[in-house]
C-alpha positions in Angstrom: 0.2 -0.2 0.2 1.4 3.5 -1.0 1.1 6.3 1.5 1.7 9.5 0.9 3.4 11.5 3.5 3.2 15.4 3.4 5.5 17.7 6.0 4.7 21.0 7.8 6.8 22.5 4.9 4.4 20.7 2.0 1.8 22.2 4.1 2.4 25.5 3.8 2.8 25.3 0.0 0.0 24.0 -0.9 -2.6 26.1 1.3 -3.6 29.2 2.3 -6.2 30.7 4.4 -8.8 31.2 1.6 -8.3 27.3 0.7 -8.8 26.6 4.5 -12.1 29.3 4.5 -13.9 26.9 0.9 -12.2 23.6 2.7 -14.3 24.8 5.8 -17.7 26.5 4.3 -17.7 23.3 2.4 -18.1 21.0 5.7 -20.4 22.9 7.1 -22.9 23.1 4.4 -23.0 18.6 4.7 -22.7 19.5 8.4 -25.7 21.0 8.1 -27.2 18.8 5.4 -26.5 15.6 8.2 -24.0 14.5 6.2 -21.4 14.2 8.1 -20.6 12.2 11.1 -17.9 12.8 14.1 -17.1 11.9 17.2 -16.2 14.5 20.0 -12.3 15.1 20.9 -11.1 11.9 22.9 -8.3 12.0 25.4 -6.4 9.7 26.9 -4.5 10.9 30.3 -1.2 9.6 31.2 1.5 10.6 33.8 3.7 13.3 31.3 0.9 14.3 29.4 -2.3 13.3 26.9 -3.1 11.8 23.5 -6.2 13.7 21.9 -8.3 11.6 18.8 -10.8 13.7 17.0 -12.1 11.5 14.0 -14.2 11.9 11.4 -15.4 10.7 8.0 -16.9 12.8 5.3 -17.8 10.1 3.3 -20.2 11.7 -0.1 -16.8 13.2 -0.7 -14.9 9.7 -0.1 -12.9 10.2 3.1 -12.5 9.7 6.6 -9.7 10.2 8.8 -8.4 11.2 12.6 -6.1 13.4 14.0 -4.1 12.5 16.3 -1.5 14.9 18.3 0.4 14.7 21.4 0.3 17.4 24.6 4.2 16.5 26.7 5.2 19.1 28.5 4.0 21.9 26.6 4.9 20.8 23.6 2.2 19.7 20.8 2.5 17.3 17.5 0.2 17.2 15.6 -1.0 14.1 12.7 -3.9 13.8 10.8 -4.5 10.1 8.7 -6.6 10.4 6.2 -8.6 6.9 4.6 -10.1 6.3 1.4 -14.0 5.8 2.4 -14.1 3.2 -0.5 -11.8 0.5 0.6 -10.9 2.0 4.1 -7.1 2.3 2.8 -4.8 4.7 4.1 -3.6 7.7 1.5 -1.8 9.6 3.8 -0.3 10.8 6.9 -0.1 14.7 7.2 1.3 17.0 9.3 -1.5 19.3 11.1 0.1 21.9 12.8 -0.1 24.4 9.7 -3.4 23.2 9.4 -4.8 23.2 12.5 -4.1 26.6 12.3 -5.8 27.6 9.0 -9.0 25.5 9.5 -9.5 26.9 12.9 -9.4 30.8 11.3 -11.2 29.7 9.1 -13.9 28.8 10.6 -14.3 32.3 12.6 -14.0 33.6 9.8 -16.9 32.1 7.8 -18.7 33.1 12.0 -17.5 36.9 11.5 -19.3 36.7 7.5 -22.4 35.0 9.0 -22.6 36.9 12.4 -20.9 40.2 12.2 -22.4 43.4 11.2 -22.0 43.9 7.1 -19.7 46.4 7.6 -18.0 46.2 11.0 -15.5 48.9 11.1 -13.0 47.3 13.9 -11.3 44.0 14.8 -9.8 43.5 18.2 -7.9 40.2 18.5 -6.8 39.4 22.3 -4.0 37.1 22.1 -1.0 37.9 20.0 0.6 33.6 20.0 0.3 31.3 16.3 -3.5 30.9 16.4 -3.7 34.4 16.4 -2.3 34.8 12.6 -4.6 32.9 11.2 -7.5 34.6 12.5 -6.6 37.7 11.7 -6.2 36.8 7.7 -9.5 34.8 7.7 -10.8 38.1 9.3 -8.9 40.2 6.0 -10.5 37.8 3.9 -13.9 38.0 4.6 -14.0 42.1 5.7 -12.6 45.0 5.4 -12.0 46.7 8.1 -10.7 50.5 9.6 -9.0 50.0 12.4 -7.4 46.4 13.9 -6.4 46.6 17.3 -3.9 43.7 19.1 -4.1 42.7 22.5 -1.1 40.7 24.2 -0.2 40.4 28.2 3.4 41.4 26.9 3.2 44.5 24.7 6.1 43.8 23.2 4.5 40.4 21.7 2.1 42.6 20.5 4.1 45.2 18.5 6.3 42.8 17.6 3.1 40.3 16.3 1.9 44.2 14.3 5.2 44.5 13.0 5.1 40.9 11.5 1.9 40.0 10.0 1.5 44.1 8.8 4.0 43.5 6.2 2.2 40.2 5.5 -1.0 41.2 4.9 0.1 44.6 3.8 -2.4 46.3 6.7 -1.7 48.8 9.5 -2.3 46.8 12.7 -2.2 48.7 15.9 -0.4 47.2 19.1 -2.7 48.9 22.1 -1.7 48.6 26.0 -5.3 48.4 27.5 -7.2 44.9 26.8 -10.6 47.2 26.5 -9.4 49.0 23.2 -9.2 45.7 22.1 -12.6 43.9 23.5 -15.0 47.1 22.6 -14.5 46.3 18.5 -17.2 45.6 15.8 -15.4 41.8 15.8 -13.8 41.0 18.9 -11.6 37.3 18.6 -9.7 35.7 22.4 -7.3 33.4 21.3 -5.2 32.6 24.6 -4.4 30.2 27.0 -6.7 31.8 29.8 -8.0 30.0 32.9 -10.1 32.9 34.2 -11.8 35.5 31.7 -10.1 37.8 29.5 -13.2 39.3 28.2 -16.0 41.0 30.2 -19.3 42.8 29.4 -18.6 46.4 29.9 -15.7 46.4 27.3 -18.2 45.2 25.0 -19.9 47.7 22.4 -23.5 47.3 20.7 -23.7 45.2 17.8 -20.7 43.7 18.5 -19.3 40.2 17.2 -17.0 37.9 19.2 -14.8 34.6 18.5 -14.2 33.0 21.5 -11.1 30.5 20.1 -8.6 30.0 22.7 -10.3 27.5 25.4 -11.0 24.0 24.7 -11.3 22.0 28.4 -13.6 22.7 31.1 -10.4 24.6 33.4 -10.4 26.8 30.6 -12.2 30.4 30.2 -11.7 33.5 28.1 -15.4 34.7 28.6 -16.8 36.2 32.1 -20.0 35.0 32.4 -21.5 38.2 31.7 -20.6 38.6 28.2 -21.9 34.9 27.3 -25.4 36.5 29.1 -25.3 39.2 26.9 -24.9 37.1 24.2 -27.8 37.6 21.3 -27.6 34.8 19.6 -24.1 32.0 20.3 -23.0 29.3 18.4 -20.9 26.6 19.1 -18.6 24.2 16.7 -20.2 21.0 18.2 -22.2 20.9 21.3 -22.0 17.5 21.9 -17.9 18.4 22.3 -19.1 21.3 23.7 -20.7 19.8 27.0 -17.2 18.1 27.1 -14.5 21.3 26.8 -16.4 24.1 27.3 -15.8 25.8 30.0 -16.7 29.6 29.0 -20.6 28.4 29.1 -20.4 26.3 32.9 -21.2 29.4 35.3 -24.4 30.2 32.5 -25.7 26.5 32.5 -25.5 25.8 36.2 -27.5 29.3 37.3 -29.7 28.9 34.4 -29.4 31.4 32.0 -28.4 29.4 28.9 -29.4 25.8 28.3 -28.3 23.9 25.7 -31.7 24.3 23.7 -30.3 27.6 22.7 -27.5 27.1 21.6 -27.3 26.9 17.9 -24.3 24.4 15.7 -21.8 25.5 13.1 -23.9 24.3 10.5 -26.1 26.6 11.2 -24.7 29.5 9.6 -25.3 27.5 6.3 -29.1 26.8 7.2 -30.4 29.9 7.9 -30.8 29.0 11.4 -27.7 31.5 12.5 -28.2 34.7 11.5 -27.8 38.7 12.6 -31.0 40.1 13.1 -30.2 43.7 13.8 -27.1 45.8 14.0 -27.5 46.1 17.7 -27.4 42.4 18.9 -24.2 40.5 20.5 -23.7 36.9 18.5 -21.2 34.9 19.8 -18.9 31.6 18.0 -17.6 29.4 20.2 -14.5 27.6 18.8 -13.4 24.5 20.1 -12.3 22.5 17.3 -14.0 19.6 15.2 -12.8 17.1 12.9 -14.5 17.4 10.1 -12.9 20.7 9.7 -9.3 18.5 9.8 -10.6 15.9 7.3 -12.3 17.8 4.9 -8.7 20.2 4.8 -6.3 17.2 4.7 -8.7 16.1 1.6 -7.8 19.0 0.3 -4.2 19.0 0.7 -4.0 15.5 -0.5 -5.4 16.0 -3.4 -3.4 18.8 -4.1 -0.1 16.8 -3.1 -0.8 14.5 -5.8 -1.2 16.9 -8.7 1.6 18.6 -7.7 4.0 15.6 -7.1 4.8 17.1 -3.5 5.7 14.6 -0.9 6.8 11.9 0.6 5.6 8.1 -1.0 5.4 5.4 1.6 5.4 1.6 1.1 3.4 0.2 3.9 
């Protein structure tokens, strides 16, 4: 059996944020139509770290697979195994750090396109790490902003991010010293590793849209409970996974101010159920990362690698 191995540098050559938006949008429509199968992330805990597993099937597209990644001593390694749904054969093993960054940004970009005001003037990003890069490029792919503000707990990190990403995107970015300056924008994205809230209701602008990206465990929270309470429309990528991982919603759920029946899913962005109703409502997209996004983008990467003769062929 011939299997294609595709490394990180290959992935960077093969796809960009626009490709990721296309792939994640296509699988979002498939989710809305009930044509994908996914299982919430499973975590195997060991003495020194974790193994994380995320499987999904896109049978109509001809593929199924899983992302497997390890986190040990603060370091993570990501791989997607892509299989042929016609015969069950393994087709590719893909390094998936860049893949994961792109698909996460793409999902927020799609949510921003659907849920933000038609002409949001300002974008604020709280966090200036690796994931912030694709959050920025995806937002720019779906809207033009007159003001983009970047906050980090370390101002120098925000300044370095703005300098580097301004060159890459050819857009002016402003590092800010006060978190309120980023939190009071028309679109606010939180992409941090915070265990306690960084975004509060008092910061929010009327009619803003929020992408909460950083937390996918029950012990992490980027949003104050009153931010969740203030949201008129709440969308999460997958409710069943959210029940296992969404620390941001716990206070509101426990106090009865939020019920899972009130929460929409990623597929609802494509069937009309999740939509902005007015310029004054607050909308929230809670992103944890789901396996169909990984498999969908892996499909694009694999098929392009075949076309362009990129990657290493392994005989297994």
